[in-house]
C-alpha positions in Angstrom: 99.2 82.4 90.0 98.9 85.3 92.4 97.4 88.6 91.1 99.9 91.4 90.9 99.5 93.9 93.8 100.6 97.6 94.0 102.0 99.3 97.1 102.8 102.8 97.8 106.1 103.9 99.4 105.7 107.4 100.6 109.0 109.2 101.9 107.9 111.9 104.2 111.3 112.3 106.1 112.5 115.5 104.8 113.4 118.5 107.0 111.6 121.2 104.9 114.1 124.0 105.5 113.1 125.8 102.5 109.6 126.2 103.9 111.0 128.3 106.9 108.3 126.9 109.2 108.6 125.6 112.8 107.3 122.1 111.9 108.4 119.7 109.1 106.4 120.8 105.9 104.4 117.3 105.6 102.6 118.4 108.7 101.7 122.0 107.7 98.0 122.4 107.3 96.1 122.7 103.9 92.5 123.3 104.4 92.7 122.2 108.0 94.5 118.9 107.4 98.3 117.9 107.2 99.7 118.0 103.7 100.6 114.4 104.2 97.1 113.4 105.1 95.9 114.9 101.6 98.5 112.8 99.9 97.7 109.6 101.9 93.9 110.2 100.9 94.5 109.6 97.2 96.3 106.3 97.8 93.8 105.2 100.5 90.9 105.7 98.1 92.6 104.0 95.1 91.2 100.5 94.8 94.5 99.4 93.1 96.6 100.1 96.2 97.0 97.2 98.5 99.1 98.8 101.2 101.1 102.1 102.1 104.6 102.2 103.6 105.3 105.6 105.2 108.8 106.8 105.9 109.2 109.6 108.5 112.0 110.9 110.9 112.5 108.3 113.6 111.4 110.8 116.4 108.3 111.7 114.5 106.9 108.1 114.1 104.4 108.3 117.3 103.1 111.9 116.3 102.7 110.6 112.7 101.0 107.6 113.8 98.5 109.4 116.0 98.1 112.8 114.4 98.0 111.8 110.7 97.4 108.1 110.3 95.0 107.4 113.2 93.4 110.7 112.8 92.7 110.3 109.2 91.6 106.6 109.6 93.9 105.4 107.0 93.7 101.7 107.1 96.0 101.0 104.2 99.1 102.2 106.2 100.8 98.9 106.9 104.3 100.2 107.8 105.7 103.4 109.4 109.5 103.1 109.3 112.3 105.7 110.1 114.0 107.7 107.5 117.7 107.6 106.6 120.4 110.3 106.1 119.4 110.9 102.5 116.0 110.4 100.7 117.6 107.4 98.8 118.5 105.8 102.1 114.8 106.4 103.4 113.4 104.7 100.2 115.7 101.8 100.9 114.4 101.6 104.4 110.9 101.4 103.1 111.8 98.7 100.6 113.3 96.5 103.5 110.1 96.9 105.3 107.9 96.0 102.2 109.8 92.6 101.8 107.3 91.4 104.4 104.4 92.2 102.1 105.4 92.5 98.5 106.4 89.8 95.8 109.0 90.2 93.2 106.5 91.1 90.5 104.4 93.6 92.6 104.4 97.2 91.8 105.9 99.8 94.1 104.9 103.5 93.7 107.4 105.8 95.4 105.7 109.1 95.9 106.7 112.3 97.8 104.6 112.9 100.8 104.2 116.6 99.9 102.7 116.1 96.5 99.1 116.0 97.3 97.5 116.6 94.0 98.4 113.1 92.2 95.3 111.9 90.5 93.9 108.3 90.6 94.1 108.3 86.8 97.8 108.7 87.0 98.2 106.2 89.7 96.6 103.6 87.3 98.6 104.5 84.3 101.8 104.2 86.4 100.9 100.8 87.7 100.1 99.6 84.2 103.3 100.9 82.6 105.4 99.7 85.5 104.1 96.0 85.1 105.4 95.9 81.5 108.6 98.1 81.8 111.5 98.5 84.0 109.9 101.6 85.4 107.3 104.3 85.0 108.2 108.0 85.6 105.5 110.6 85.9 106.8 113.8 84.4 105.8 116.9 82.2 107.5 118.6 79.4 109.9 121.6 80.3 108.1 124.7 79.8 111.1 127.1 79.9 114.4 127.1 78.0 117.0 125.3 80.2 120.5 126.4 80.2 123.7 124.3 81.3 125.8 126.7 83.4 129.3 126.1 84.7 131.0 128.8 87.0 128.2 131.2 86.2 128.8 130.9 82.4 126.2 129.3 79.9 127.9 126.4 78.2 125.0 124.7 76.5 121.2 125.1 75.7 119.7 121.6 75.5 116.9 121.1 73.1 113.8 121.8 75.1 111.8 119.1 73.4 114.0 116.6 75.0 113.6 117.9 78.5 111.0 116.7 81.1 110.5 117.6 84.6 110.5 114.5 86.8 107.6 114.2 89.2 106.3 111.2 91.3 105.1 108.4 91.6 107.9 106.8 90.2 106.8 103.1 89.9 108.7 99.8 89.4 108.4 96.2 90.0 109.6 95.3 93.4 112.4 93.1 92.2 113.7 95.9 89.9 113.8 98.8 92.3 114.9 96.7 95.3 117.9 95.5 93.2 118.8 99.0 91.9 118.8 100.4 95.4 121.0 97.6 96.6 123.4 98.0 93.9 123.6 101.7 94.4 124.1 101.2 98.1 127.0 98.7 97.4 128.5 101.2 94.9 128.1 104.2 97.3 126.2 105.8 94.5 123.7 108.7 95.4 121.2 109.3 92.6 118.9 112.3 92.1 115.8 110.1 92.1 114.8 106.5 92.1 114.6 106.2 88.4 118.3 107.2 88.0 119.3 104.2 90.1 117.2 102.0 87.6 118.7 103.9 84.6 122.5 103.4 85.7 121.7 99.6 85.5 120.6 99.9 81.8 116.9 99.7 82.8 114.4 101.4 80.5 112.1 103.7 82.4 109.1 104.9 80.3 107.4 108.3 80.8 103.9 108.8 82.1 102.8 112.1 81.0 101.9 114.0 84.2 100.0 117.0 85.4 101.4 120.5 86.1 99.1 120.6 89.1 101.0 117.7 90.6 103.3 120.1 92.6 105.8 119.3 95.3 105.1 121.7 98.3 108.6 122.8 99.4 108.4 126.7 99.6 105.8 129.1 101.1 104.9 130.1 97.5 104.0 126.5 96.7 101.8 126.5 99.7 99.9 129.4 98.5 99.6 127.7 95.0 98.4 124.5 96.7 95.6 126.5 98.5 94.5 127.9 95.1 94.4 124.4 93.5 92.4 123.0 96.6 90.0 126.0 96.3 89.5 125.3 92.7 88.8 121.8 93.2 86.2 122.5 95.7 84.6 125.1 93.6 84.3 122.5 90.7 82.9 119.9 93.0 85.8 117.5 93.2 86.5 115.8 96.5 89.5 117.2 98.5 
């Protein structure tokens, strides 16, 4: 019996309008390297990851291949495919490309291209949990009180202890996530994340407790925070 493999599917096709920069956020420099390169480095160095499928805007594929993948010597990038209209469409494009590489029981870790501070330990936990469940969702408990608001009026205050902030990776066996995306496409359903597509098919997605440092860099303030995190890593002797 073939050993179960793990593949990373990294959507990096967002336009990054909230960043207000002249280039897409995944190519902004963090310590002299594109944010996306920092993210890819974690997966490249992880011995559990067999291959990486990168999803970018179609017209940016040549730039990404030369300035990020080749420049960073990322040998595990086995596919670079064009994104779709929505993130969900981009992930589906990546899953179709991974049909050439992944078997039904292999684990697919879907991770935002602009979350460069994911740890190797969380990758391992995600893979382990996804192998024995319908999915593994990295998340952290909500720190703040959350309000449900309709037309500017508070209508509910959910119990904070039940609320978790979803991060990535969100990890699944290939057959589970491929079927969930296929069904969502047939039903014209657009979910808020990949886990929600599995949940709507009664799949049980288990939480992997994440890290508050695992931020998604989407605004100028996030970039400042990322620079501080990276400086702290260097000061503590951790590899960037």
